[in-house]
N, C-alpha and C positions, 0 to 999 in steps of 0.2 A: 424207581424211588421207593424207599421204605417209609411206611406210615406206622404210627403207634396208637393203639386204642386204649383209652382209659375208661374204666367203669367206676362209678361212685354210687354206692348204695347207702343212702342216709336213712334216718328213722322214718321218713314219710315219702320220699321220692327216690327213684332209681334213675341215674343219669349216665350218659355215655357221650364221649367226644373223641374225635379222630384228629391226630396231630401229625405234622411233618416232623422230621428229625430236628428241625430248628425250632420247634415249639409253636408253630403257627396252627391255630385251630381251624380245621376245614369245616366242620359242622358238628352239631350236637343234637341230642334228643333226650327227652325225659318222660317217665311214666309215673303217675302217682301210685302210691300204695296205701292200702287201708290199714290203719292202726286199730286193733280190736281192743275194747275195754269191757270185759265181762263183769268187772266189779271195781270199786274205788282202788286206785293205786296200781292197777294192772294195765300194761300197755304191750300188746303182742302183735306179731306178724304171722300170717300164714306162710310157712316156709316154701311150700310148693308154688304159691302165687309169687313170692319173691323171686324164686328161680326163673319162673316163666317171664316175669317182668324184665329180669336181667337179659335173658335171651332176646326178648322183643326189642328192647331199647338198643342193643348192639346191632340187631338186624336192620332197624330203622336207620341207624347211622351209616352202616355200610351201603345200604341202598341209596340213601340221600347223597352220599359223598360221590358216588360214581367210581370209587376206587375199586379195583379188582381184588377179590379176596386174597390172592397170592401176594399182593402188595402190602397187606397188613402183616408186619414182621413179628409183632408180639402183642399180647394183651396184659395189662396190669389192672389190679382192682384195689380200691380203697373202700372203707365202709365205716359206719359209726362204731365207736368203741364201747366197751362194757357190754351189758346185756348178755344174752346166752342163746346159742343155737345148737341144739342137741340132735345128733344123728343116732338112730336106734340100731339095736342088734339085728333087727329084721330088714335092714336096708332101706329104711324110710325115716323121715323126721320123727323123733321120739315124742314130740309135742310141738305146739306153736312156738316160734321164736319169741324171745323177750327183748324189747328194745330198751335203749338207755334211759328213756323217760319213766320207766317202771320203778315204783317205790314199794312194792309189796314186802320186800325184805328189810324194811327200815329198822325193825327191832333188833336184827342180828348185829349190825355195827354198834348199836347202843349197848346191847348186852355184852359183846366182846370188849368194848371199851371199858365198861364198868368192871369186868372181870380181869382187866389188865392184859388180855390177849392181843389187842390191837397194838399196844406198846411193844410187846414182844415181836409181833409180826413186822412192825415198822422197821426194825433193825435190818430186815432182809428186803422187804418190799419197798422201803423208802417213800411210802405214801400213806395217806389216810384212806379210809374205805367209805364208799358210797353204797346206798342200797342196791344200785344197779351193778356193782362189782360181781363178776362171776362167782367168786367165793361165797358172797352173801346169798346170791340166788340159788346156788347149788345146795347150800344149807337149808334154805327154805323148801326146795323141792324134796330134799331128803326127809323133811319133817311133815310136809303137806301133800306131796305127790309121790309116795314111795314106789309106786309101780313105774312111773316115768323114770324115776331115778335109777331103778334097778335095770332098766332097759338101755342105759346109755352105752353106746359104742364109742362115740367121739364127742368131745367137748369143743365146740367151735365158737369163734367170734363171727360176726356177720360176714365179713369178706372172706374169711377162711372157709366158711361153709360154701359160699358161692364158688370159690376156687376148687373145692372138692367136687362140686357138681360138674364143673367144667372139665376136670382132669381125671377124677377118680382117685386122686392121691391126697391123703390126709397130711396136713402140715399146719403148724401154728407159727405165724410170722411174729417176730420178736416185739415190734412196737405195740401190737395188740396184746400179746401175751404178757408184756410187762405191766399192763393194767388189770391183770386178772386177780391179783391178790395171792397168787400161787407161785410167783417167780422171784428168785433172788436176783435183784438187779445188778449186783456187782459181779456175780459169777455167770449171769445170763443163763441160768438153768432153773428148772423146776426144783422146788425145795420140799423134800418129804416132811420136814419139820412143820412147814406151813399147813400142809394137808392134814397132818395130825392135830395141829392146833385148832383147826376149824372143824374137826370131825369128818374129814373128807378123804381119808386114806384109801378107801375102797375104789375111788375113781382114778387112781394114779395111772392105770393102764389105758384110760380113756383120753389122756392128754396127748395130743399129736406131737410128732417130732418137730423141733424148732427150726426155723429158717430165717434168713435175712431178707430184707425188703427187695433187693436187686437180684436175688438168687432165682435161678430157673427152678420152678416148683411144679413141673409137669407140662403136658401138652394137651391141647384140645382133643377130647375123644371124638370119635366119628359122630355119635349121636348129638353131642353138644354143638359140634361144628355145623351140623345140618340145621339145628334150631337157630343158630346165630348168623348163618350165612357166611361163615368163614371156612378155611381149609382145615381138615383134620391134621393134627400135629403142630398147629400154631403154638409157639411157646407162650407160657403163662408165668409171670413173675410172682414172687412172694407178695408184692403189694405192701400196703401199710394202712395203719389207722388213719382216718380221714384228716385228723388235725395235723399229722405229720405231712400228709399230701398237700394240704393247703399251705403249711409253712414252707415246704420245699418249693411250691409254685410261687410263693412270695419272695423266694430267694434267700431264706435263712440257711446260711452255711458256716457262720462264724460265731464265736463266743460273745455273749452279751447282746445279740441281736433280738429285738422285741417284736412280737407279732400278735395281732388280735384277729381272730376269725369270727366274723359276725354272721353266722348262719342260724340254724335252729338253735344251736348251742352258742353260748358266749365262751369262746376258747381264748385264753390269754397265756402266752408262753414265751420263753426265751431259752437260748442254748447255753449250756455250761459244760465245762470239762469235768466238773465234779458235782455230785448231787448236793442238794440243799437239805441239810438235816437238822437245822435249828428251829424248825416249826414255822418258819415264815412263808413256806409254800406247802400247799396241800398235797401236790402230786409231783413226783419225779417219775419219768418214764424213759425208756430207751428211745433215742431218736433214730430215724432211718439212716442217717449218716453215722457210721460207727465212730466211737470215740466221744460222742456227745450225749448228754442227758437233756431231755426236754423238760423244763421246769414249768409246771402248768397249774393254772387256776381256771376252773370251768364250772358252768351251770347252764341249764336249758332256758336262758333268759335273754336271748338276743333277737335277731331279726325275725325269728319265727313268730314273734308277737305281731309283727306287721301282717304276716300271712294270715294269722288268726283274725285280726281286725278286718281284713279284706273279705275273707271267706265267710265269716260268721256274722259280721255287722253290716257288710255291704255286698251281699251276694248278688243282688240285681246289677249293681255296678260292675262287679267282676264278670258276670255273664255278658253284659253289654259290651265290655271291652273285648272279651273273647270273640264275640260275634263280629265286631268291627275290625279286629286285627290290631287294635291299639293297646298300649301298655298301661295297665292301671297304676303301675308304680311310678310312671312319669307324672301322672295326675296327682298322686299322693305326695310326691316330692314337691310339686308346685304348691300344693296346699300348705305344706309345712313351711316352705320358703316365704309364703305370704304373711306369716306371723313372725314379727321381729323377735330376736332372742330376749330382749329386755321385757317383753310382755309376759305377765303372769299367766301360766297355764297350769292345769291340775298336775299334781305329782302322780306319776304313773309308776306302779310297781310291776315290773315285767315278768310276772310269775304265773302266767296262764298255762305254761307247760311244765313248770317246776320252779325251784327257788334256789338262791345262794344265801338266803337269810335264815331260813328255818325249814325243817323237813315238811311241815304242813302249811307253809305260807301260801297265800293265794294272791292273784292279781287284783289290782284296784286302781281306780282313778280317785284321788283325794283332792278336794277343793273345787268341785264342779259348781258352776253358777249358770243362770239362764243366759248369760252372755256368751257362753262357750258353744262353738259349733264343731263340726268334724275336723276342721283344720286345726283347732286348738287341741283336740284330743290326739290328733296324729302328731303334732309337735311334742305333746306331752309323752306320747309313746316313744318317739325317737329319742327324746332326752332321757327317759327312764332306762332305755336299753344302753345308752352311752354311760349312764351313771352305774349301772350294774357292771359293765366292763371296767369302769374306773375302780370300783370296789375291789375287783380281782387284781387289777394292775397295781393299785396302791400296795397290796400285800406283796406282789412280786418285787416291786422296787426295793422293799426292805432287805431282800436277799441278794440283790445285784451288787457286784463289786463297784461298778461305776454306773451313773445314770445313762440311759440310752440316748443316742443322738436323735433318734426318730422312732416312730411306730409304723410298722408295716401292717396294713389293713387289707384283709381279703374277705370273701364271702359276699352275701347279698348287699350289705351296707356299703361295701367298697364300690358298688356300681351306682351309688347315689351321691352326686356331688354335695348336696346339702347335708347329708348324713356324714360323709367323710369330713367335711369342714367342721361339723359339730364335734366330731371326735377330736380334731386338732384343737379346737377352742376349749373344750372341757378338760382335755388331758394336759394342755399346755405344752404339747409336743408337735413337731412337724409330722404329718401323716403322709405316707406313700401308699396310695390305694392301687393295688394290683389290678391290671387291666384284664386278667384272664376271665373269660366268660364262665368257665367251669374249672376253678382252681383244683378241686379235689381230683377230677378226672385227669388234669394235667400232671399233677404229682404222681398219680398212678401210672400214667403213660411214661413218665420219666423212669420209673422202676422197670417198665417193660423194655425201654430202650437199653437199659443196663443189662438186663437178662439176655437180650438178643445180641449183645456185643457192640451196639452202636457207640456206647460210651463206657469208659473203664470204671466209672464210679458214679454214685448219685450226685456227689458234689460237682463233677464234670457235667452231668446231665442238666442239673439245675442252672449252672452257669451258661450253658448253650441254649436251653429251651425256655428260660424265664421270659415272660412277656414284659412289656413296658409298664410304667405306672404313672399316675398323676400325683402331684405333690400339693399338699395343702398346709399352709403356714398358720399357726395359731395367731389370732388377732388380740393383741394386748388389751385393747379397750373393752373386750368382753370377758376378761379373766375374772373380774370381781363378780360379774353377773352369774357366771357359771359356778363360781365358788359358793355363792349364796344359794343357788338352786340345788347344788349337790348337798350342802349342809341340810337343807330342808328335806331332801330325799332320805338322808341318813336319819334325820330326826323322826320322820314318819315310820321308818322301820323300828326304831326304838319304842315308839308309842304303841305300835301294833303287836309287839312281841308277846304280850300276855294273852292275846286273843286267838292265836293260830290253833292251838290245841282244842280250844272250845269250838272253833269253827269246824275242825276236822271231825269232832264227835257228831256234830249236826250233819255233816256231809255223809258220814257212814250210816246214820239213821235214815237219811232221806233217799238213799240209793240201795235198794235191796240187792243181795247177791244174785247175779244172773241178769241184772238190768243193764241197759246200754247207756 
């Protein structure tokens, strides 16, 4: 029997899972990764540590599964988009990797927008630009770290870097490359005009050859195979951006299908045969199934807030659960469910990792009283995450030809019945919550199955390997309650708009360069 291995490298954790050709997950493992912040707005990963973590988590899965290495037919990788992972001319990482939560380059999109450059670029990129776009980060490095910039041999995304370490072959897979700010999405090629527009012409030769998601993009080297517990020569697919992997695992294969990925990032997306160019959507990117654009609205404002709440505000509880083998998230779900939807809870702005409201917006609980306990704060957090997703989805709906019949939900929130029901109630749409334990790894494994010849296309792989889902219907009696709460959430954003830049000035004053 053939098995397919999927590796999912996120901003804070590296996960792997092994699947049958029918999509059944045999086992999984994960390893945390440290995000380094040397100064405000900086978020980095040690690239060697990231590589070692990837090898470790694969080795754990292979050992745990009991599957023989020769039965692993192929490996696929997905990873967080945007950010920057640079390989140096000396055969080593040129500097630490930059993850997608990094905002150091925020002035560059602002400047380029004011100069009219972004409008010119958008004709080819079909998307807006965030501070974490590779184009913005490369410009920042050019101006602030010229030595690192001069030493660039390859410009990689997260998963393309890992694939390079596994195979020794450089490639830039198209779903990630389409979010670089350097690709013409219609021609599916790097555009020299964009490089010149952003003052990046000299790195043209450092952009790797382009590849499709299901394409065979090398084989495991002997050294990598030894570290992973796999056979040398194991095929490695192109893989994909993790939002594509989660969408594929959720079953998105046709036009107009809507999906929300509730993980560290709030990813909200639908498929279209044509890009949306009227400004109603911030991002068009190439989908992993050829012929489709992924129309996307996203921000780091989703279920990662619950992870922050648990690790930073209840560390003793998290440690106790780890020691007893119980799930802290089951307890958190029960606390949230104990507070009825109609009860007032504080308005939570889910911006502890970033924002979709303002570049300098910060998280907050607004409306606290002495009557509120952790269960009210957690319900507030769950609601705030849902409302952040709704903000994105409301924008997407304006560009859709027809309203969607339902919302496919994946990521951490999809594993919570109370959170999934909250999505249905607040969105006014039926929700299909994907049952995949590791949806990103599953999507990556689907690309591996195509590269190995198990399926002729990713659409076929998704049809055969997609897991089941639980369905949640919106409750009409709660529609008005959630509408009122959402209006309050939006009102809070409007009131706080004048304060964010003032707060940022204080943040920068209070944290000296080099502090943690």
